N, C-alpha and C positions, 0 to 999 in steps of 0.2 A: 321304157324305151328311152334312149338318150336322144335329146333334141339338139339341133345345131342352129345357129343364127343364119338368117338368110344372107346371101352373098352381097357385099356392099357394092355400090356403084363405083367402078374403077375410074379414078380421076384422070391421070395422064399415064400413058403407057409408052415406054421407050425400050426397045429391044425386049419386048414381052415382060418387062418388069414394071410394077406399079411405082410411079413417082408421085409422092404427095408432098406439097409444100409444108414446111413447119408452121405451126400456128404461132404467130408472134405479132407484136405491134407493127413491125416493119412491113409486113405484107398485108396489113389492113385487117387481120383477123383479131379475135379477142386474145389478149395476152394470157400466157399460161400461168395460172395461179400457183402452180407447183413451185415456180421459180421466184415467187415474191421474196421469200426469205433469202434467196441467193442474191438477188439484185439489191436487197436492203442491207446485206452484210457489210459492215464497215470496220469491224474491230481490228482486223489485221492491218488494214490500210492506215488507220489512225495511229497505230503503234509504229508502222514504217515511217509515217510522216514525222514522228518525233525522233527518228533515228535510233530506236530502241528495239526493233524487231529481232528476237533471239532464236528464231526457228529456221530449220532447213539450211543451216550453215554448211557451206560446201567445203569438204575436207578432201585434200588431194594426196593423201598418204594412207598407210596402214594404221589400224587402231592400236598404236603403241603408246608408250608413256609420253611420247612427244609426237605431235601431228603437224601437218602443214595446212594452214588456212591463208588464202590470199598470198601465197608465196612466202609466208612467214612461219617460223617454228613457234609452236605454242604448247605449253604443258597441258596434257590431257588429264583432267580430273572429273570427267563426266562420262566415262565409259563403264560398261558392265563386264568388261573382260577381266574379271577378278584375278585370274591366274596369269594373265598376260600372254595367252597362247594364240591369239588370232594371227600373229605374225611369226609363229614358231616354225623353224625350217622343217621339222618332222611333220607338222600338221599340213603345211603347204605341199610337201612332197607326197603325202598320202592322198591329198585331193587330186593332184596331177596324175598320179598312178591310176586312180579310180576313173578319171576321164579317159585315159588311154585304154582301159579295159572295157568300161561300160558305156562310154559316151557321156554326153552332157545332161541327159534327162531320161526319165522312164517312159514318157509318152503314154501314161495311163495311171490309174489308181492302184493302190495295193490290192484292192478287191478283185481286180481283173488281171491285167498284164503287167502291173508295176511292182511286183514283189521280187526283189533281187536277193541273192544269197547274202550279200553284205548287210541288207536290212535285218535278216534273221540273226546274223552274227552279232550285230549291234544290239538287238533286243536281248540276246543272251548275256552280253557283257553288262548291260544296264541292270538286268535282273540280279546279277551277282553283286553289283555295286550297292544297290539299295536293299538287298537281301529279301527279294520277293520272288515268287515262282515264275511269274510271266510278265512280259512287257509288250506294249503295242506302240509303234511309232506313229506320229502325226507329222504333217508337213510344217506346221508352225506351233509354237507354244500356245498361242491364242486359240488355235483349233482344238488343242487338247481339252482345255477348260470348256470351250463351247460344246464340243462333241461328247465328252464324258458326262457332264452334268445334265445336259438336255436329254441325253439318252437314258440315264439311270433313274432320274426323278420323274415319275409319272403322275397322272391325275390322281388326286386324293393323297399324295405324298408331300413331304416337306423338305425344303433345302434351307439351311440356316447359314448365314454368312456374316463375317465381321464387316463392319461398315468401312474399314480401310482396305478391304480385299481389292485385288487388281481388277481392272475393268473387264478383263476376259472372264473372270469368275462371275461378275455381275451379269454379263451378257448370257453366259451359260444358264444361270439361274432364271433369268427372264424368259429365255427360250424354252425352258422346260414346261411341261404341263402341270407341274406341281405348284405348291404354295411357297412363295419366296418370303422368308422371314429374315430380318437383319437385326443384329445386336451391336451395342456400343463397343468401340474398339477395345479388345482384350478384356472386356467386362464379363467375367465368368458368372457373376450374380445375375446379370441381364440375360446371359445365355440360358442359365438354369430356369429363369422365369419364363422364357419363351418355350423351353422344352416342357415345362409343367402344364402349359396351356394346350399342348398337342395330344391328341388321342394316343395313348400308349401303344396301341396296335398299329398305328400308321407307320409307313416307311419314312425314315428320316436320314438326312445326310447333312453333316456339318462340314463346311468347306472354309479353310483358312489359308492364308499365306504362312509359310514357315518364318521367313524374314520378310517384313513389310517393306515394299520397295521404295517408299518415300520417307517413312518414319525411321527406318533402320532398326526397329526393335524386333524381338523374337516372340512368337506366340508361346504362351505358357501351356505347352502341350500336356504335361502331366495332369493338370486340373481339367483341361478340356477332355482328355481321354477318360478321366474318371466320370465326368458328367455323361459322356457319350455311353459309357457302359451302363450307368445307372438308368438312363432313360431310353436305352435300346436304339441308339443312333449309330450309323456308320460315320467314319471320319475320312476326309480327303485333305491332304496337305499339299499345297502348291509350293514346290521347292525351287522355283525359278531362280531365286536369289540365295538359295541355301546350298545347292550342289557346288562342290568345290570350296565352300566357305565354312560349313558346319559339318560335324559328324566324323565318324571314322573314315579316314582317307577321302573326306569330302562327300560322304554319302548322304548328307542332308539332315533335316531337323529331327526326324524320327530316330535316326541313328544317334544324334547328339544327346537325346534324352533316354536312349535305350528303350524306345516304345514302338519299334517297328511292327511287332505283332499286334499292337492295338490300333494301328493306322491301316485301314483297309485299302486305301488308294493313295499312292504317292505320285505326284506329277512333277515333271522337270522339263527344262528347256535347254536348248543347245546354243543359244545366242548370247549366253553370259560366259560362265567359266569354260564351257566346252567349245568355244571358238568356231561356231558354225551356225546353222539355222535349222529349226525343227523343234520337236518336243516328244515327250513320251508319257505314258501312264503305266504304272506298275501295280499289279494286284495278284489275285489268285487266278488260276487258269480258267475257271468257269466265267469269271467276270470279263476277262480279256476275250474269251470266245464270244460272249454276248455282244461286246462292243464291236468286235470285228464284223459282225453280221447285222448290226443295228445302228451304228453311229454314222449318221449321214455326212458330217464333215470329213470323216475318214473315207467312206465309200465313194463319195462324189468329188474328191479332190485328188489331184495328181500326187504321186509318191514324192517323198523328199529325194533330191538328186543324189546320184552316187557319190559325187564329190563331197556333199554335205555329210553323208553317212561316214565316209572314210575319214573326214576331218575329225568327227566326233570320236571315232575309234582311236585315232592317234592321240587326241587330247586325253581320253580316258587312260591310256597307257602312260602318258607323261604324268598325269595326276597321281597314278598308282605308284610310279617309280621315283617321283620327286616330291615327297611330302613336305620338303622344305619350302616349296612354293606357298603352300597354305600358311605355314608359320611366318613366312616373310610378309604375306598379305596382312596378317594380324599385327605384326610389328609395325608396318607402315600405317595401318589404321590408327593404332594407339599413339604413334608419334604425332600424326596430324590432329587427332582428337584432342590430345592434351595441349597442343600448341594453340588450337583455336579457342579452347576453353580459357587458357591463360590470357589470351588477347581480350576475352570478354564476350565472345559470341555465344549465342544460345543454340545448343545442339539438341534440345528436346530430350527424348528418351532413347536415343540411338545407342545400340550396343553391338554394332557390327561394322564392317568396312563401308557402309552407307552412312554418310554424315550429313544430315540436314542442317543447313545454316539458316535459321529462321529470320525472315525479313518482315513478315506479317503485313505486307503491302505490295500490290502488284507492280506499281511503277518503281518502287525502291528495289524490288527484286530484278527488274529489267535493267535498271541503271547499274546496279552492282555487277550483274553478269557482263554487261557491255564494258564497264571499266576494267574488270578483271581480264577480259580478253585483250583489251588494249595494252594491258600490262604483261600479257603473255601467259594467262591462265584460263583454260576452258572449263566452265562449269555449266550446269543446266538450271535455269530458273523454272520453277514449278508453281503454277497458279491454278485457280479453279478452271476446269473441274478435276484437275489432278490432285488437288488438295482442297479442303473447304475454304471458303472466303475467310480471310483473316489469318490463315495458316500458310501464306505464301513463303517459299523458301528457295534457297540454292541447294540443289542436290549435288553433293560432292561424293565421289566414290573412288576408292583406291584400287590399285593393281599390285600384284606381287612384284612387278618389274619396276616400280617406282624406287628411286634411290633416296637416301637421306638428304642428299643435296637438293634434289627436286622438291621434296616435301618442305625443306627449310625455305627454298625460294618461294613456294606457294604461301607459306606463312608470312613472309615479308610482304607479299603483295596483298594478302588479305588484310594485314594490319594497315598498310598504306591506304587502300581503298576504303576500308571500314572507317578509318578516321576521317577521310575526306568526305564521306557521305553521312557522317554523324551516327554510325552504328556503335562507335566505341567512345 
């Protein structure tokens, strides 16, 4: 028999609703220990006091190749809009039309009242793009990794992840009931060693980024898939930074290597090349059916908005009919890469339009970022926990819509500030 706690004494009742004063030092009660870490947090305030705080910068324009900050035009080299579609007229018109037809939201989850015909249409279009039989939409990319990994990896099973995988992958691994095993970045010998220590009969999933979001390098998928096949593991590739960047017509990492049939799960997001918000998982119909009825982040979250879905549909069509955008993206990336290397900057092992400029010191990264913005260039400083201590960097990313003139302007400013701060 289920037991229930006795009714508490009601403190103050106003309009038949219990009013309890908060426990705090101000009203004489014991301070709430939970908030000790909050009251003692000083990191952000200390950086602000130095005039170097680089986060939550307010932008008052579209995410184009140039943006407006504090009423001033700045070159944007910190956006994930790789194909430059977030301000495309066709994408904006598609979003407007969807609002006119469907309204601004679904007011429910996909599981119940929130499945629209446009969601199903988008799932079919994405399945065609990545050459999988079925796709399931989630409201954010973070939710995809959280929902898929935690649902598929059960007790007694294993999930193996690269140490440079995105935080959403790590969260999904930690929330699963299985055993979470990590291996050194792109170290296939380390991965094989981990696989050798696992019961051959146990369920296993290897999860990796296709393009690593900070380092800008690409997973060596052929060797990974060979090991997965040898040791009986499924493979999931996070293509958040690969869709629109790698593969046939921007289809991602598995397409790039011709290994789609050996990758059981392909994940992608809409907030990068596809100019919207949300994410998807592509797989076989049975796996998608299982996720539809068991993935809690899907079942208990509201559907992605009609405008978001319509924007993705329009972006996919532009990506399909304008392959020159991806070619221009790579042209721009190579122009900036070669220019930064010629100046003497360390770009690590990047091989994509994500270019990490290594500072290897938090304060130097913050100072570099601030001075670049003062000179008219927006970049993102990345420090721990985004990267390991000692690997602090400026994350520079290109769009297809950048011009040669803009890239040369950025190189001039990088050279100026780099010399000023002693990087060159």
